[in-house]
C-alpha positions in Angstrom: 7.0 0.3 7.9 4.6 2.6 6.1 2.5 3.5 9.1 2.4 7.3 9.8 0.2 7.3 12.9 1.1 10.0 15.3 3.0 12.0 12.6 2.1 15.5 11.4 2.6 16.2 7.7 2.6 19.6 6.0 2.1 19.4 2.3 2.2 22.6 0.2 0.3 22.8 -3.1 -2.0 20.1 -1.8 -5.4 21.0 -3.1 -5.0 19.2 -6.5 -2.7 17.0 -8.5 0.4 15.4 -7.0 0.1 17.4 -3.8 -3.4 16.3 -3.1 -2.6 12.7 -3.8 0.3 12.8 -1.4 -1.9 14.4 1.3 -4.6 11.7 0.8 -2.1 8.9 1.0 -0.5 10.3 4.1 -3.9 10.7 5.8 -4.8 7.1 4.9 -1.5 6.0 6.5 -2.6 7.7 9.7 -0.9 11.1 9.6 -2.4 14.4 10.6 -2.2 16.4 7.4 -2.0 20.2 6.7 -3.7 21.1 3.4 -2.3 24.3 1.9 -2.5 26.2 -1.3 -3.1 29.9 -2.3 -6.9 29.8 -2.3 -8.7 29.4 1.1 -11.8 28.0 -0.6 -9.9 25.2 -2.2 -8.1 24.4 1.0 -11.3 24.2 3.0 -13.0 22.0 0.3 -10.2 19.4 0.2 -9.9 19.4 4.0 -13.6 18.9 4.4 -13.6 16.0 2.0 -10.7 14.3 4.0 -12.4 15.0 7.3 -15.6 13.4 6.0 -13.5 10.3 5.3 -12.4 10.2 9.0 -9.0 11.9 8.7 -7.4 14.6 10.9 -6.8 17.6 8.6 -6.0 21.3 9.0 -6.5 23.8 6.2 -4.1 26.8 6.1 -4.0 28.9 2.8 -0.6 30.1 1.9 1.1 31.8 -1.1 4.6 30.2 -0.9 6.1 33.2 -2.7 5.5 35.3 0.4 7.7 34.7 3.4 5.2 36.1 5.9 2.6 33.6 4.7 5.1 30.7 4.9 5.8 31.7 8.6 2.0 31.9 9.2 1.6 28.4 7.8 4.3 27.0 10.1 3.1 28.9 13.1 -0.5 27.8 12.6 0.5 24.1 12.3 2.7 24.3 15.4 -0.1 26.1 17.3 -2.7 23.4 16.5 -0.5 20.2 16.5 2.7 21.1 18.3 5.2 20.0 15.7 5.9 18.9 12.1 7.4 15.5 11.4 7.0 15.4 7.6 7.4 18.3 5.2 6.6 18.1 1.5 7.5 21.1 -0.6 5.3 20.6 -3.7 4.0 24.0 -4.6 5.6 25.3 -7.8 4.9 27.5 -10.8 5.8 27.7 -14.5 4.1 30.8 -16.0 5.9 30.6 -19.3 6.4 28.3 -22.3 9.1 29.0 -24.8 12.8 29.6 -25.2 14.8 31.1 -22.3 16.0 33.8 -24.7 12.5 35.3 -24.5 12.2 35.0 -20.8 11.7 38.3 -18.9 13.5 39.1 -15.7 10.1 39.2 -13.9 9.2 35.6 -15.1 12.7 34.3 -14.1 12.3 35.9 -10.6 8.8 34.4 -10.2 9.9 30.9 -11.1 13.0 31.0 -8.9 11.3 32.7 -5.9 8.3 30.3 -6.0 10.1 27.1 -6.7 13.5 27.6 -5.0 13.6 30.5 -2.6 10.3 29.5 -0.9 11.5 25.9 -0.4 14.7 27.2 1.1 12.8 29.5 3.4 10.2 26.9 4.5 12.9 24.4 5.3 14.7 26.9 7.4 11.5 27.5 9.3 10.6 23.8 9.8 13.8 21.9 10.2 15.0 23.4 13.6 11.8 22.3 15.4 11.9 18.9 13.5 15.4 18.4 15.0 14.1 19.2 18.5 11.5 16.5 18.0 14.2 13.9 17.3 14.1 13.9 13.5 11.8 13.8 10.5 11.5 13.6 6.8 11.6 16.3 4.2 10.6 15.7 0.5 11.1 18.2 -2.3 9.3 17.8 -5.6 11.9 18.2 -8.4 11.3 17.0 -12.0 13.0 15.1 -14.7 13.3 18.5 -16.3 16.2 18.9 -13.8 18.1 16.1 -15.5 18.1 17.2 -19.1 17.9 20.3 -21.3 14.6 21.6 -22.5 13.8 24.3 -25.2 10.4 25.3 -23.8 10.5 25.0 -20.0 14.1 25.7 -19.4 13.8 28.1 -16.4 11.5 25.6 -14.7 14.1 22.9 -15.3 16.8 25.1 -13.8 14.7 25.7 -10.7 14.1 22.0 -10.3 17.8 21.3 -10.7 18.4 23.8 -7.9 15.9 22.0 -5.7 17.8 18.7 -6.3 21.0 20.5 -5.2 19.2 22.0 -2.2 18.1 18.4 -1.3 21.7 17.2 -1.1 23.0 20.1 0.9 20.1 20.0 3.4 20.6 16.2 3.8 24.3 16.7 4.6 23.6 19.6 7.0 20.6 18.0 8.9 21.5 14.3 8.8 23.3 14.4 12.2 20.0 15.6 13.6 18.2 12.5 12.2 16.4 14.5 9.5 16.3 12.8 6.1 15.9 15.1 3.0 15.1 13.6 -0.4 13.6 14.7 -3.7 11.3 13.1 -6.2 11.7 13.7 -9.9 8.4 12.9 -11.6 8.1 12.4 -15.3 4.9 13.3 -17.3 2.0 13.1 -14.8 -1.7 13.5 -15.6 -2.3 16.8 -13.8 -3.4 20.3 -14.8 0.3 21.2 -15.4 0.4 18.8 -18.3 -3.2 19.3 -19.4 -2.4 20.6 -22.9 -0.3 17.6 -23.7 -2.6 15.0 -22.0 -5.7 16.2 -23.8 -4.0 16.1 -27.2 -4.4 12.5 -28.5 -1.4 12.6 -30.9 1.0 14.2 -28.4 -0.2 11.9 -25.6 0.3 8.8 -27.7 3.8 10.0 -28.7 4.6 10.5 -25.0 3.3 7.1 -24.1 5.3 5.4 -26.8 8.5 7.1 -25.5 8.0 5.6 -22.1 8.9 2.0 -21.4 5.7 1.5 -19.2 3.7 2.8 -22.2 1.6 5.2 -20.1 1.9 8.6 -18.5 1.9 8.7 -14.7 -1.0 9.4 -12.4 -0.7 11.5 -9.2 -1.0 8.4 -7.0 2.2 7.0 -8.7 4.1 9.9 -7.1 2.1 9.7 -3.9 3.4 6.2 -3.4 7.0 7.3 -3.7 6.3 10.2 -1.3 4.8 7.7 1.2 7.9 5.6 1.0 10.2 8.6 1.6 8.1 9.8 4.6 8.0 6.5 6.3 10.4 4.2 8.2 10.6 2.1 5.0 13.2 4.7 3.8 14.9 5.1 7.2 18.4 4.9 5.6 17.7 6.9 2.5 18.7 10.6 2.4 20.1 13.1 -0.1 18.5 11.1 -2.9 16.7 12.3 -6.1 14.3 9.5 -6.8 13.2 9.4 -10.5 9.6 8.3 -11.1 9.0 8.6 -14.8 7.9 5.2 -16.1 11.4 4.8 -17.5 11.3 7.9 -19.8 14.8 9.1 -19.0 16.5 5.7 -19.6 15.6 5.5 -23.3 
């Protein structure tokens, strides 16, 4: 049920962290995987490592904040592999840390354009051809920041709440075409995004103690969820926001 052989998976923001872990797990499950992030060098390096492991991989650099680059990403994938069966919208940004009262218009626009508008645009580019192929799976990366208020990454949380809403609407719209759309809401994960907290022993211990599983997450913890949502194992799951946070939001 978790076999992805014959599938083409496009994963944005896939040269490090959660995105890379998802791409690796998809490749190991048999999928052809598109590696994409802003820097061409990083894309080629990761693609090369996966190819060396025997996987079919395509590197296509893309700044998701630019619509023309999103279209190029889709067009290149279709040119090489003929279609897209799995889309993972993982690329995101959070350039500020502090109260929303101090947020500039420019910072707000960057967060919303990168995290929400680009996801909306990419889905509109990919889902019509996915429907022509008979269906597929779309996975958006939201966050537990979408579920509760936050005094330091508020705009990021708002953008992730918007992605959760986008998930439900896309699922309703494209369900009749056999396209499932789901989102993952990770908790604290050991990535560059959380580097400052993870490398502070006091703050890390506090975070671990606040989580029922008594640890912070690893990228592979989210990759496993993404593999479930991409595969036939989740064939009757759509419009869902799946929380993967070690239990942080229940206590």
